[in-house]
Backbone of each chain as ProteinMPNN parsed JSONL, in Angstrom:
{"seq_chain_A": "QVQLLQSGAEAKQPGASVKVSCKTSGYTFSDYFIHWVRQAPGQGLEWVGRINPKNGGTMYADKFHGRVTMTTDASLATAWMDMSRLTSDDTAFYFCAKDLRDSEAFDMWGQGTMVAVSS", "coords_chain_A": {"N_chain_A": [[14.534, -1.781, -28.023], [12.461, -4.043, -30.088], [11.61, -6.662, -28.277], [10.818, -10.052, -27.96], [10.82, -12.811, -25.728], [11.013, -16.058, -25.222], [10.056, -18.951, -22.624], [11.682, -21.74, -22.004], [12.959, -24.862, -23.409], [10.424, -28.03, -23.574], [10.028, -31.294, -21.904], [7.492, -33.359, -22.144], [5.332, -35.981, -21.318], [3.184, -37.853, -23.039], [-0.903, -36.74, -23.123], [-0.42, -35.096, -20.873], [0.103, -31.667, -20.424], [1.274, -28.343, -21.383], [3.031, -25.214, -21.038], [3.426, -22.396, -22.12], [5.936, -19.284, -22.738], [6.008, -15.488, -23.406], [7.895, -12.946, -23.233], [7.209, -9.747, -23.321], [9.281, -6.42, -24.862], [10.076, -2.803, -25.547], [8.125, -2.358, -26.912], [4.988, -0.939, -27.174], [2.31, -2.872, -25.231], [-0.221, -3.55, -25.628], [-0.715, -2.683, -27.911], [-0.556, -4.121, -29.906], [-1.69, -7.037, -31.947], [-0.723, -10.576, -30.066], [1.077, -13.354, -31.485], [0.258, -17.461, -32.364], [2.351, -19.496, -33.727], [3.353, -22.364, -34.674], [5.928, -24.821, -35.341], [6.654, -28.33, -36.864], [9.26, -30.088, -36.512], [11.737, -29.935, -38.89], [9.46, -29.146, -40.895], [7.12, -27.502, -42.168], [4.974, -23.668, -41.384], [2.818, -23.407, -38.966], [-0.15, -21.799, -38.1], [-1.589, -21.45, -34.925], [-3.023, -19.913, -33.431], [-4.926, -16.409, -32.156], [-4.021, -13.613, -29.355], [-5.164, -10.754, -28.215], [-4.033, -8.367, -26.487], [-5.434, -6.131, -25.138], [-7.803, -6.287, -24.824], [-7.73, -9.688, -24.161], [-8.97, -11.497, -25.96], [-9.378, -13.653, -28.116], [-8.599, -16.539, -30.994], [-8.524, -19.043, -31.926], [-7.078, -21.69, -34.399], [-9.494, -24.299, -35.652], [-8.433, -26.749, -35.247], [-6.713, -26.436, -32.786], [-9.195, -25.616, -31.236], [-10.577, -25.607, -27.995], [-8.459, -27.813, -26.564], [-6.288, -25.43, -26.476], [-4.873, -22.819, -24.881], [-5.145, -19.359, -24.427], [-3.315, -16.304, -22.87], [-2.925, -12.757, -21.226], [-1.052, -10.965, -19.094], [-0.33, -7.24, -18.832], [0.641, -5.957, -17.374], [3.558, -7.084, -16.818], [3.757, -7.645, -19.548], [3.717, -9.62, -20.746], [2.962, -12.902, -22.708], [0.84, -15.76, -22.603], [0.684, -19.794, -23.51], [-1.459, -21.858, -23.584], [-1.053, -25.464, -23.341], [-3.155, -28.318, -23.874], [-3.421, -31.838, -23.439], [-1.952, -33.557, -24.619], [-0.001, -35.133, -27.654], [2.032, -36.682, -29.815], [1.951, -35.587, -31.818], [2.043, -33.141, -31.366], [4.94, -32.397, -31.303], [7.31, -29.719, -31.931], [8.528, -26.489, -32.282], [7.185, -23.569, -30.903], [6.543, -20.555, -31.591], [6.223, -17.028, -30.253], [4.397, -14.272, -31.847], [4.804, -11.247, -32.836], [1.988, -8.596, -34.596], [1.972, -6.425, -37.282], [0.447, -3.003, -37.055], [-2.019, -2.959, -38.774], [-2.37, -5.216, -40.174], [-1.916, -8.774, -40.23], [0.424, -9.731, -40.675], [3.215, -11.336, -39.58], [5.817, -9.37, -37.787], [7.747, -9.126, -35.864], [9.122, -11.471, -33.651], [9.332, -14.681, -31.85], [12.284, -16.266, -29.972], [11.318, -19.286, -29.896], [10.528, -22.279, -29.378], [10.665, -24.905, -27.759], [8.822, -28.332, -27.935], [8.88, -31.358, -26.502], [7.339, -34.25, -26.817], [6.758, -37.14, -25.357], [6.798, -40.576, -24.928]], "CA_chain_A": [[14.306, -1.843, -29.451], [11.464, -4.768, -30.095], [12.377, -7.836, -28.124], [10.065, -11.365, -27.713], [11.607, -13.866, -25.24], [10.595, -17.368, -24.597], [10.615, -19.832, -22.381], [13.207, -22.647, -22.371], [12.357, -26.309, -23.593], [10.162, -28.482, -22.566], [9.533, -32.312, -22.764], [6.117, -33.676, -22.128], [4.578, -37.202, -21.215], [1.333, -37.435, -23.694], [-1.281, -36.801, -21.99], [0.856, -33.467, -20.308], [-0.138, -29.816, -20.767], [2.367, -27.329, -21.589], [3.014, -23.127, -20.777], [4.984, -22.021, -23.351], [5.915, -18.308, -21.729], [6.119, -14.853, -24.559], [8.088, -12.333, -22.487], [8.054, -8.744, -24.618], [9.845, -5.252, -24.49], [10.048, -2.015, -26.868], [6.968, -1.494, -27.52], [3.338, -0.776, -26.363], [1.974, -4.564, -25.713], [-1.715, -3.145, -25.751], [-1.276, -1.926, -29.053], [-0.613, -5.01, -30.999], [-1.708, -9.001, -31.223], [0.074, -11.854, -30.441], [-0.133, -14.771, -32.266], [1.383, -18.179, -31.569], [2.734, -20.686, -34.645], [4.187, -23.957, -34.387], [6.793, -25.674, -36.725], [6.913, -29.206, -36.33], [10.977, -30.223, -36.469], [11.75, -30.011, -40.437], [8.42, -28.927, -41.281], [6.468, -25.808, -42.639], [4.71, -23.532, -40.042], [0.962, -23.687, -38.409], [-1.271, -21.144, -37.181], [-2.107, -21.772, -34.041], [-4.226, -18.955, -32.445], [-4.424, -14.754, -31.403], [-4.706, -13.156, -28.479], [-5.494, -9.659, -28.34], [-3.588, -8.166, -25.713], [-6.356, -4.946, -24.637], [-9.311, -6.91, -23.79], [-8.226, -10.591, -23.914], [-9.935, -11.976, -26.996], [-8.889, -14.937, -28.655], [-8.797, -16.729, -31.398], [-7.614, -19.738, -32.321], [-7.363, -22.401, -35.038], [-10.35, -25.194, -35.25], [-8.023, -27.62, -34.832], [-6.621, -26.378, -31.073], [-9.81, -25.951, -30.438], [-10.294, -27.278, -26.653], [-6.735, -27.619, -26.272], [-5.077, -24.211, -26.447], [-5.524, -21.426, -23.474], [-3.906, -17.567, -24.708], [-3.491, -15.268, -22.067], [-1.55, -12.775, -21.476], [-1.0, -9.853, -18.274], [-0.209, -6.453, -19.736], [1.438, -5.819, -16.422], [4.346, -8.228, -17.337], [3.731, -6.993, -20.812], [3.605, -11.477, -21.528], [1.757, -13.817, -23.009], [1.134, -17.612, -22.914], [0.103, -20.569, -24.306], [-1.437, -23.45, -22.199], [-2.163, -26.531, -24.549], [-3.056, -29.499, -22.943], [-3.782, -32.946, -24.057], [-0.543, -33.371, -25.821], [0.657, -36.132, -28.032], [3.119, -36.572, -29.872], [1.964, -34.948, -33.28], [2.596, -31.856, -30.562], [6.488, -32.17, -30.672], [7.187, -28.755, -32.62], [8.895, -25.565, -32.317], [6.504, -22.889, -31.018], [7.082, -19.601, -31.366], [5.048, -16.02, -30.012], [4.96, -13.36, -32.796], [3.774, -9.821, -33.283], [1.604, -8.38, -35.28], [1.499, -4.885, -37.356], [-0.992, -2.97, -36.614], [-3.195, -3.071, -39.655], [-2.205, -6.363, -40.563], [-1.499, -10.291, -39.418], [1.362, -10.351, -40.636], [4.187, -10.729, -38.385], [7.387, -8.401, -38.427], [9.157, -9.553, -34.818], [9.25, -13.159, -33.647], [10.36, -14.737, -29.991], [13.04, -17.44, -30.431], [11.088, -20.124, -30.223], [10.383, -22.886, -27.546], [10.832, -26.59, -28.447], [8.013, -29.005, -27.167], [8.628, -32.838, -26.836], [5.902, -34.847, -26.503], [7.144, -38.391, -25.862], [6.772, -41.487, -23.086]], "C_chain_A": [[13.183, -3.201, -28.969], [12.725, -6.396, -29.385], [11.409, -8.926, -27.598], [10.844, -12.648, -27.574], [10.711, -14.666, -24.689], [10.693, -18.324, -24.119], [11.31, -20.628, -23.137], [12.125, -24.079, -22.74], [11.316, -27.052, -22.649], [10.064, -30.37, -23.063], [8.443, -32.775, -21.58], [5.386, -35.185, -22.118], [3.241, -36.902, -22.114], [0.519, -37.506, -22.48], [-1.478, -35.309, -21.217], [-0.035, -32.107, -20.638], [1.398, -28.911, -21.141], [2.087, -26.121, -21.563], [3.84, -22.788, -21.252], [5.244, -19.734, -22.349], [6.149, -17.084, -23.433], [6.752, -13.333, -23.668], [8.331, -10.876, -23.215], [8.213, -7.636, -24.048], [9.989, -4.548, -25.919], [9.247, -2.172, -27.479], [5.487, -1.049, -26.325], [2.398, -1.938, -26.627], [0.962, -4.238, -25.842], [-1.664, -2.435, -26.925], [-1.517, -2.784, -30.183], [-0.495, -6.383, -30.271], [-1.008, -9.974, -31.083], [-0.311, -12.84, -30.45], [1.174, -16.072, -31.89], [1.401, -19.06, -32.97], [3.586, -21.072, -34.399], [5.045, -24.324, -35.767], [7.548, -27.094, -36.13], [8.752, -29.672, -36.644], [11.042, -31.119, -38.208], [10.586, -29.833, -41.178], [7.885, -27.701, -42.023], [5.661, -25.178, -40.963], [3.037, -23.719, -40.211], [0.471, -22.479, -37.899], [-1.713, -21.513, -35.933], [-2.846, -21.079, -33.369], [-3.693, -17.197, -32.031], [-4.9, -14.521, -29.997], [-4.489, -11.57, -28.495], [-5.41, -8.948, -26.584], [-4.52, -7.125, -24.78], [-7.388, -5.868, -24.24], [-9.018, -8.713, -23.499], [-8.764, -11.93, -24.458], [-9.135, -12.528, -27.468], [-9.574, -15.26, -30.111], [-7.909, -17.992, -32.133], [-8.237, -21.34, -33.224], [-8.532, -23.532, -34.952], [-9.611, -26.164, -34.824], [-7.295, -28.331, -33.239], [-7.665, -25.987, -30.222], [-10.197, -26.167, -29.138], [-9.482, -27.441, -25.601], [-5.84, -26.731, -25.51], [-5.953, -22.903, -25.502], [-4.738, -20.312, -24.074], [-4.197, -16.488, -23.75], [-2.352, -14.031, -22.127], [-1.579, -11.609, -19.571], [0.356, -8.719, -19.016], [1.005, -5.205, -18.619], [3.085, -5.754, -16.518], [4.68, -7.848, -18.709], [4.075, -8.715, -21.943], [2.702, -11.747, -21.868], [2.197, -14.876, -23.061], [0.634, -18.267, -23.409], [-0.134, -21.521, -23.705], [-2.42, -24.679, -23.317], [-1.864, -27.61, -24.001], [-3.135, -30.462, -23.655], [-2.932, -33.503, -24.678], [0.075, -34.823, -26.349], [1.997, -35.896, -29.053], [3.571, -35.728, -31.588], [2.487, -33.637, -32.721], [4.081, -31.183, -30.547], [6.371, -31.011, -32.13], [7.935, -27.869, -31.292], [7.484, -24.657, -32.194], [7.189, -21.582, -30.05], [5.891, -18.186, -31.284], [5.848, -15.397, -31.325], [4.052, -12.548, -32.378], [3.324, -9.324, -34.265], [1.704, -7.249, -35.865], [0.46, -4.682, -37.35], [-2.36, -2.686, -37.566], [-3.182, -4.16, -40.471], [-1.968, -7.713, -39.859], [-0.674, -10.815, -40.166], [2.197, -9.505, -39.532], [5.152, -10.153, -38.37], [7.928, -8.93, -37.044], [8.466, -11.034, -34.749], [9.987, -13.314, -32.237], [11.354, -15.889, -31.168], [13.028, -18.717, -30.54], [11.389, -21.17, -28.84], [10.417, -24.022, -28.136], [10.023, -27.429, -27.152], [8.061, -30.767, -27.742], [7.714, -33.146, -26.672], [6.47, -36.418, -26.519], [7.017, -39.243, -24.136], [8.214, -41.848, -23.326]], "O_chain_A": [[13.007, -3.436, -27.774], [13.81, -6.879, -29.709], [11.101, -8.612, -26.448], [11.341, -13.362, -28.446], [9.823, -14.33, -23.906], [11.39, -19.103, -24.769], [11.588, -20.548, -24.333], [10.944, -24.247, -22.438], [11.224, -26.893, -21.432], [10.037, -30.734, -24.239], [8.576, -32.566, -20.374], [4.818, -35.446, -23.178], [2.456, -35.969, -21.945], [0.779, -37.966, -21.368], [-2.508, -34.649, -21.077], [-1.007, -32.187, -21.39], [2.521, -29.371, -20.937], [0.997, -25.745, -21.994], [5.012, -22.838, -20.88], [4.522, -19.299, -21.451], [6.407, -17.652, -24.494], [5.837, -12.536, -23.464], [9.446, -10.672, -23.695], [7.653, -7.41, -22.975], [10.028, -5.105, -27.016], [9.386, -2.177, -28.702], [5.29, -0.956, -25.113], [1.811, -2.141, -27.69], [0.721, -4.955, -26.813], [-2.503, -1.549, -27.088], [-2.27, -2.561, -31.132], [0.024, -6.843, -29.254], [-0.527, -10.397, -32.134], [-1.296, -13.388, -29.955], [2.316, -15.951, -31.447], [0.263, -19.344, -33.344], [4.591, -20.513, -33.959], [4.749, -24.093, -36.94], [8.504, -27.17, -35.359], [9.139, -28.813, -37.435], [10.66, -32.225, -38.59], [10.614, -30.408, -42.266], [8.757, -26.938, -42.439], [5.662, -25.753, -39.875], [2.319, -24.033, -41.161], [1.064, -22.255, -36.844], [-2.683, -22.234, -36.168], [-3.485, -21.7, -32.519], [-2.562, -16.817, -31.728], [-5.898, -15.046, -29.503], [-3.372, -11.239, -28.892], [-6.299, -8.971, -25.733], [-4.348, -7.289, -23.572], [-7.633, -6.016, -23.043], [-9.833, -9.26, -22.756], [-8.962, -12.998, -23.879], [-7.991, -12.082, -27.387], [-10.593, -14.71, -30.528], [-6.852, -17.855, -32.749], [-9.271, -21.958, -32.972], [-8.577, -23.827, -33.758], [-10.089, -26.665, -33.806], [-7.219, -29.447, -32.725], [-7.567, -25.908, -28.998], [-10.172, -27.39, -29.005], [-9.578, -27.325, -24.379], [-5.081, -26.896, -24.555], [-7.067, -22.378, -25.497], [-3.526, -20.506, -24.17], [-5.234, -15.828, -23.824], [-1.285, -14.084, -22.738], [-2.607, -11.903, -18.962], [1.444, -9.038, -19.497], [1.725, -4.243, -18.888], [3.766, -4.741, -16.359], [5.866, -7.733, -19.021], [4.426, -8.909, -23.107], [1.626, -11.204, -21.616], [3.333, -15.237, -23.366], [-0.228, -17.734, -24.108], [0.773, -22.188, -23.206], [-3.558, -24.782, -23.776], [-0.742, -27.98, -23.654], [-2.915, -30.164, -24.828], [-3.42, -34.153, -25.603], [0.59, -35.587, -25.533], [2.798, -34.969, -28.933], [4.604, -35.444, -32.195], [3.283, -32.989, -33.401], [4.441, -30.093, -30.102], [5.658, -31.23, -33.109], [8.013, -28.128, -30.091], [6.646, -24.797, -33.085], [7.765, -21.421, -28.975], [4.894, -18.168, -32.007], [6.973, -15.6, -31.781], [2.974, -12.745, -31.817], [4.105, -9.419, -35.211], [1.516, -6.433, -34.963], [-0.473, -5.468, -37.514], [-3.454, -2.296, -37.159], [-3.908, -4.168, -41.464], [-1.806, -7.575, -38.647], [-0.698, -12.007, -40.473], [2.209, -8.403, -38.984], [5.737, -10.501, -39.395], [9.061, -9.318, -37.326], [7.622, -11.56, -35.475], [10.797, -12.585, -31.664], [11.274, -16.189, -32.36], [13.944, -19.416, -30.974], [12.062, -21.027, -27.819], [10.098, -23.986, -29.325], [10.283, -27.364, -25.951], [7.603, -31.291, -28.757], [6.916, -32.292, -26.285], [6.636, -36.942, -27.62], [7.083, -38.884, -22.96], [8.842, -42.481, -22.478]]}, "seq_chain_B": "IVMTQSPATLAVSPGEKATLSCRAGLSVSGSVAWYQQKPGQSPRLLIHSASTRATGVPARFSGSGSGTDFTLTINSLLSEDSAVYYCQQYNNWPLTFGGGTKVEIK", "coords_chain_B": {"N_chain_B": [[-7.702, -21.383, -46.598], [-5.694, -22.655, -48.761], [-2.197, -22.322, -48.812], [0.554, -22.572, -52.051], [3.233, -23.284, -52.325], [5.853, -23.072, -54.962], [8.603, -23.683, -56.815], [9.749, -26.319, -55.063], [12.035, -26.612, -54.566], [15.061, -24.552, -55.261], [17.581, -23.577, -56.997], [20.183, -21.071, -57.274], [22.509, -19.34, -59.131], [25.48, -17.039, -57.699], [24.49, -13.882, -57.369], [22.49, -14.28, -59.943], [18.842, -13.977, -60.426], [16.379, -15.169, -58.686], [13.288, -16.195, -58.523], [10.195, -16.923, -56.554], [7.228, -19.052, -56.236], [3.83, -18.258, -55.608], [0.922, -20.205, -54.807], [-2.901, -18.98, -53.932], [-5.514, -21.184, -53.284], [-8.005, -20.042, -52.862], [-8.934, -15.972, -53.438], [-7.122, -13.787, -51.67], [-6.45, -10.907, -51.586], [-4.64, -8.577, -51.156], [-3.073, -9.895, -49.129], [-1.162, -10.709, -48.088], [1.795, -12.414, -47.283], [5.918, -13.069, -47.121], [8.013, -14.838, -45.617], [11.639, -15.274, -44.31], [13.333, -17.979, -43.68], [16.108, -18.992, -42.277], [17.898, -22.17, -40.772], [17.779, -23.005, -37.662], [16.68, -20.83, -36.477], [14.246, -17.693, -36.126], [11.596, -17.101, -38.488], [11.925, -14.524, -40.612], [10.289, -11.157, -41.553], [9.702, -10.396, -45.169], [8.028, -8.999, -46.706], [5.01, -7.554, -47.137], [1.485, -6.962, -47.123], [2.021, -7.991, -50.375], [3.436, -6.504, -51.371], [4.761, -4.903, -50.218], [7.772, -3.897, -48.591], [9.216, -4.935, -45.752], [10.692, -3.603, -42.649], [14.18, -2.634, -42.96], [14.18, -4.546, -45.296], [16.242, -5.051, -47.701], [16.705, -3.892, -51.183], [16.927, -5.392, -52.691], [14.979, -7.382, -52.512], [11.521, -8.326, -54.014], [8.612, -7.974, -53.856], [5.243, -9.217, -55.625], [1.879, -9.308, -57.015], [-1.887, -10.239, -56.365], [-5.137, -10.986, -55.229], [-4.863, -14.311, -56.499], [-2.292, -15.321, -56.989], [0.917, -14.693, -56.508], [4.49, -13.371, -56.356], [7.636, -13.861, -55.057], [10.323, -12.083, -55.795], [13.883, -12.587, -55.313], [16.877, -10.383, -56.389], [19.755, -10.139, -57.78], [20.703, -12.077, -56.45], [22.489, -13.863, -53.017], [25.491, -15.376, -51.155], [23.759, -15.203, -48.704], [21.506, -15.601, -48.675], [20.908, -17.989, -49.0], [17.732, -20.083, -47.796], [14.693, -21.106, -46.256], [11.941, -19.804, -47.643], [8.861, -18.541, -47.166], [5.543, -17.902, -47.773], [2.199, -16.186, -46.848], [-1.543, -16.388, -45.941], [-3.194, -13.631, -45.08], [-5.888, -13.002, -45.324], [-7.805, -14.659, -44.498], [-9.423, -16.402, -42.188], [-8.52, -19.123, -40.873], [-5.218, -17.914, -40.618], [-2.653, -18.578, -42.556], [-0.006, -20.895, -43.866], [2.304, -21.267, -46.978], [4.1, -24.563, -48.119], [6.813, -23.795, -48.468], [9.728, -22.397, -49.961], [12.32, -23.726, -50.768], [15.88, -22.245, -51.336], [18.504, -22.846, -52.26], [22.246, -21.632, -53.007], [24.217, -21.749, -55.911]], "CA_chain_B": [[-7.104, -21.082, -47.544], [-4.428, -23.241, -49.315], [-1.489, -22.07, -50.276], [0.525, -24.106, -52.495], [4.616, -22.696, -52.904], [6.188, -23.804, -56.235], [8.952, -25.085, -56.541], [9.993, -26.835, -53.679], [13.327, -26.223, -54.31], [15.387, -23.082, -56.38], [19.267, -23.4, -56.792], [20.763, -20.173, -58.285], [23.581, -18.811, -58.661], [25.27, -16.302, -56.665], [24.713, -13.063, -58.511], [21.564, -14.238, -60.715], [17.788, -13.681, -59.885], [15.307, -15.628, -58.191], [11.039, -16.331, -58.416], [9.423, -17.504, -56.105], [5.902, -18.694, -56.362], [2.858, -19.042, -54.074], [-0.56, -19.53, -55.879], [-3.636, -19.294, -53.119], [-6.763, -21.565, -53.407], [-9.016, -18.734, -53.343], [-8.588, -14.85, -53.541], [-7.005, -13.195, -50.903], [-6.953, -10.272, -52.407], [-3.397, -8.487, -51.246], [-3.064, -9.94, -47.714], [-0.4, -12.077, -48.656], [3.652, -11.93, -46.946], [6.432, -13.65, -47.214], [8.943, -14.668, -44.57], [12.552, -16.074, -44.991], [14.232, -18.999, -42.298], [17.328, -20.007, -42.338], [18.561, -22.428, -40.016], [17.999, -22.133, -36.482], [16.407, -19.045, -36.606], [13.209, -17.839, -36.591], [11.724, -16.786, -39.397], [11.628, -13.094, -40.741], [9.441, -10.717, -42.06], [10.248, -10.102, -46.02], [7.543, -8.528, -47.935], [3.881, -7.617, -46.026], [0.554, -6.657, -48.515], [2.09, -8.598, -51.118], [4.235, -5.687, -52.193], [5.819, -3.85, -49.432], [8.79, -3.931, -47.467], [9.543, -4.662, -43.92], [11.811, -2.262, -42.587], [15.195, -3.011, -42.963], [15.008, -5.606, -45.629], [17.125, -5.426, -48.632], [15.592, -3.584, -52.214], [16.622, -6.797, -54.033], [13.617, -8.505, -52.313], [10.861, -7.726, -54.106], [6.845, -8.849, -54.104], [4.083, -8.309, -56.312], [0.923, -10.468, -56.962], [-3.04, -9.853, -55.834], [-6.239, -12.111, -55.965], [-4.285, -15.731, -55.978], [-0.998, -15.082, -57.355], [1.714, -13.843, -55.159], [5.756, -13.759, -56.752], [8.641, -13.24, -54.633], [11.709, -12.162, -56.05], [15.434, -11.769, -54.62], [17.437, -9.861, -57.574], [21.243, -10.521, -57.536], [21.326, -13.371, -54.964], [23.587, -13.19, -52.151], [24.964, -16.57, -50.384], [23.66, -15.082, -47.195], [20.112, -15.798, -48.699], [20.259, -18.826, -48.696], [17.191, -19.595, -47.002], [13.64, -21.444, -46.9], [10.918, -18.682, -47.967], [7.158, -19.008, -46.712], [4.423, -16.958, -47.872], [1.43, -16.622, -45.869], [-2.542, -15.016, -46.41], [-3.458, -13.176, -43.858], [-7.095, -12.16, -45.473], [-9.06, -15.107, -44.442], [-9.328, -16.982, -40.751], [-7.308, -19.33, -39.93], [-4.12, -17.706, -41.251], [-2.303, -19.946, -43.515], [1.06, -20.166, -44.819], [2.499, -22.061, -47.844], [4.745, -25.103, -47.363], [7.883, -23.189, -47.989], [10.768, -22.827, -51.034], [14.333, -23.512, -50.374], [16.487, -21.574, -52.329], [19.978, -23.017, -52.661], [23.217, -20.942, -54.015], [24.815, -23.249, -57.063]], "C_chain_B": [[-5.771, -22.114, -47.605], [-3.37, -22.685, -49.456], [-0.356, -22.567, -50.567], [2.086, -23.294, -53.066], [5.024, -23.283, -54.188], [8.227, -22.759, -56.165], [9.358, -25.368, -55.308], [11.28, -26.623, -53.443], [13.928, -25.431, -55.181], [16.965, -23.151, -56.022], [18.998, -22.697, -57.507], [22.231, -19.904, -57.784], [24.181, -17.463, -58.166], [25.079, -14.685, -57.938], [22.911, -12.92, -59.443], [20.361, -13.762, -59.864], [17.256, -15.392, -59.852], [14.082, -15.421, -57.805], [10.776, -16.976, -57.923], [7.814, -17.645, -56.259], [4.866, -18.909, -55.583], [1.648, -18.482, -54.473], [-2.014, -20.306, -54.357], [-4.809, -20.371, -54.05], [-7.943, -20.693, -53.584], [-8.607, -17.198, -53.161], [-8.349, -14.491, -52.337], [-6.827, -11.907, -50.439], [-4.863, -9.677, -52.009], [-2.974, -8.653, -49.995], [-1.974, -11.333, -48.048], [1.461, -11.148, -47.593], [4.296, -12.864, -46.652], [7.795, -13.231, -46.147], [10.593, -15.72, -44.445], [12.993, -16.404, -44.076], [14.977, -19.423, -42.389], [17.726, -21.04, -40.817], [18.369, -22.552, -38.587], [17.417, -20.883, -36.054], [14.541, -19.007, -37.015], [12.562, -17.34, -37.518], [11.376, -15.084, -39.666], [10.683, -12.298, -41.923], [10.057, -10.204, -42.961], [9.169, -8.671, -46.263], [5.628, -9.076, -46.226], [2.718, -6.832, -47.49], [0.794, -6.628, -49.557], [3.334, -8.143, -51.954], [5.86, -4.599, -51.364], [6.922, -4.172, -48.497], [9.185, -3.751, -46.621], [10.748, -3.799, -43.692], [13.357, -2.754, -42.075], [15.567, -4.0, -44.008], [15.129, -4.334, -47.416], [16.455, -4.748, -50.006], [16.065, -4.162, -53.278], [15.629, -8.104, -53.759], [12.567, -7.451, -52.551], [9.646, -8.799, -54.429], [5.523, -8.236, -55.099], [2.933, -9.663, -56.341], [-0.678, -9.719, -56.313], [-4.046, -11.753, -56.573], [-5.339, -13.787, -54.962], [-3.287, -16.126, -56.229], [-0.422, -14.413, -57.365], [3.471, -14.591, -56.444], [6.403, -12.926, -55.222], [9.939, -13.466, -54.854], [13.007, -11.32, -55.552], [16.304, -11.694, -56.279], [18.937, -10.17, -57.033], [21.28, -11.535, -56.335], [22.784, -13.438, -54.515], [23.785, -14.849, -51.621], [24.204, -16.943, -49.481], [21.328, -15.258, -47.289], [19.743, -17.089, -49.09], [19.231, -19.896, -47.654], [16.08, -21.246, -47.389], [12.463, -20.495, -46.446], [9.477, -19.275, -48.26], [6.721, -17.521, -47.002], [3.808, -17.623, -46.805], [-0.213, -15.76, -46.454], [-2.768, -14.763, -44.66], [-5.325, -12.495, -44.164], [-8.13, -13.137, -44.911], [-8.377, -16.064, -43.187], [-9.493, -18.532, -41.323], [-6.143, -18.836, -40.754], [-3.274, -18.651, -41.758], [-1.203, -19.875, -43.734], [0.958, -21.654, -45.995], [3.337, -23.075, -46.93], [6.548, -24.973, -47.889], [8.745, -23.633, -49.636], [11.796, -22.733, -50.433], [15.773, -23.231, -51.424], [17.905, -21.883, -51.46], [20.841, -22.203, -53.489], [23.82, -22.415, -54.41], [26.301, -22.677, -56.373]], "O_chain_B": [[-5.001, -22.302, -46.663], [-3.347, -22.304, -50.627], [0.169, -23.141, -49.613], [2.063, -22.745, -54.167], [4.288, -24.223, -54.485], [8.692, -21.729, -55.679], [9.267, -24.488, -54.452], [11.721, -26.455, -52.306], [13.305, -25.482, -56.241], [17.447, -22.822, -54.938], [18.108, -22.85, -58.344], [22.852, -20.086, -56.737], [23.333, -16.571, -58.186], [25.522, -14.619, -59.085], [22.278, -11.872, -59.568], [20.574, -13.229, -58.775], [17.532, -16.368, -60.55], [13.745, -14.633, -56.921], [10.904, -18.087, -58.436], [7.116, -16.64, -56.387], [4.97, -19.837, -54.781], [1.234, -17.326, -54.565], [-2.11, -21.463, -53.948], [-4.908, -20.319, -55.276], [-8.729, -20.796, -54.527], [-7.574, -17.215, -52.492], [-9.279, -14.765, -51.578], [-6.954, -11.602, -49.253], [-3.938, -10.303, -52.528], [-2.439, -7.659, -49.502], [-2.154, -12.544, -48.173], [1.912, -10.017, -47.413], [3.746, -13.727, -45.967], [8.359, -12.165, -45.898], [10.469, -16.942, -44.519], [13.262, -15.521, -43.262], [14.852, -20.615, -42.667], [17.805, -20.405, -39.765], [19.262, -21.832, -38.142], [17.9, -20.085, -35.252], [13.835, -19.736, -37.713], [13.347, -16.403, -37.662], [10.6, -14.493, -38.914], [10.427, -12.806, -43.015], [10.993, -9.492, -42.597], [9.526, -7.519, -46.018], [5.326, -9.877, -45.341], [3.135, -6.327, -48.533], [0.298, -5.734, -50.243], [4.014, -8.768, -52.768], [6.946, -4.076, -51.614], [6.626, -4.87, -47.528], [9.617, -2.641, -46.31], [11.579, -3.426, -44.52], [13.588, -3.178, -40.942], [16.713, -4.449, -44.047], [14.48, -3.411, -47.908], [15.286, -5.132, -50.014], [15.883, -3.83, -54.45], [15.478, -9.19, -54.318], [12.415, -6.365, -51.991], [9.646, -9.906, -54.969], [5.059, -7.099, -55.187], [3.126, -10.753, -55.803], [-0.552, -8.615, -55.782], [-3.935, -12.69, -57.362], [-5.23, -14.171, -53.797], [-3.012, -17.267, -55.857], [-0.643, -13.371, -57.983], [3.575, -15.664, -57.038], [5.984, -11.965, -54.577], [10.64, -14.406, -54.479], [13.205, -10.113, -55.419], [16.359, -12.609, -57.101], [19.13, -10.424, -55.844], [22.071, -11.484, -55.392], [23.829, -13.227, -55.132], [22.817, -15.608, -51.571], [23.847, -18.082, -49.178], [20.393, -15.118, -46.5], [18.609, -17.403, -49.452], [19.822, -20.511, -46.766], [16.321, -22.128, -48.214], [12.065, -20.37, -45.288], [9.057, -20.063, -49.107], [7.213, -16.439, -46.682], [4.088, -18.617, -46.134], [-0.176, -14.773, -47.189], [-2.597, -15.376, -43.606], [-5.883, -11.715, -43.393], [-9.276, -12.708, -44.776], [-7.194, -16.404, -43.144], [-10.397, -18.965, -42.038], [-6.064, -19.471, -41.806], [-3.285, -19.72, -41.147], [-0.878, -18.701, -43.912], [0.162, -22.593, -46.023], [3.486, -22.958, -45.713], [7.365, -25.876, -47.712], [8.57, -24.658, -50.295], [12.177, -21.836, -49.68], [16.429, -24.051, -52.066], [18.284, -21.377, -50.403], [20.442, -21.951, -54.626], [23.927, -23.506, -53.849], [27.366, -23.22, -56.665]]}, "name": "protein", "num_of_chains": 2, "seq": "QVQLLQSGAEAKQPGASVKVSCKTSGYTFSDYFIHWVRQAPGQGLEWVGRINPKNGGTMYADKFHGRVTMTTDASLATAWMDMSRLTSDDTAFYFCAKDLRDSEAFDMWGQGTMVAVSSIVMTQSPATLAVSPGEKATLSCRAGLSVSGSVAWYQQKPGQSPRLLIHSASTRATGVPARFSGSGSGTDFTLTINSLLSEDSAVYYCQQYNNWPLTFGGGTKVEIK"}
């Protein structure tokens, strides 16, 4: 069965960087885009960006441009999201999600990784 | 594109029907998905392409709409349907979500 397994919770100080991993299984990794979505505590969902595992092509939401980097390793069927210059506003659960082949609806999600930014 | 969901909270009795609304600031054609999220869980895809149920989703969940106005209907509500429901548009970048509708069971 399809699974997306994310790395564990992180506690960071303001100004630091965090790298979250998303290990996938149960499907052909390079055939589907991986997206990252975040959710601040008690808040709604916010799209961060996506990566094409086939060629590494990325698209990021404007507000994260210059601060986020998404990468993949097809041999490990794993994706990473690296976010730098963290502030308290970045405190959130970060989810990776796989999209459908012909649309950007997300049919499978990781369990989420809590990133807490505090001094 | 701003996605506006209403109402913010909806209280429905078991067995009744819940109707959730999602309005897009601009036309998004039929590129809308609906998700269910229960406390402490990841979102679950219910509907994509405005009206296509995802694999394994019960038939009591249905979606409709196109352009700017979309509806998620939950027929014969069960206690397990208590959750927050989000709509999402994927017609334009960046992908955007509505603020959510919390469905409570009376």
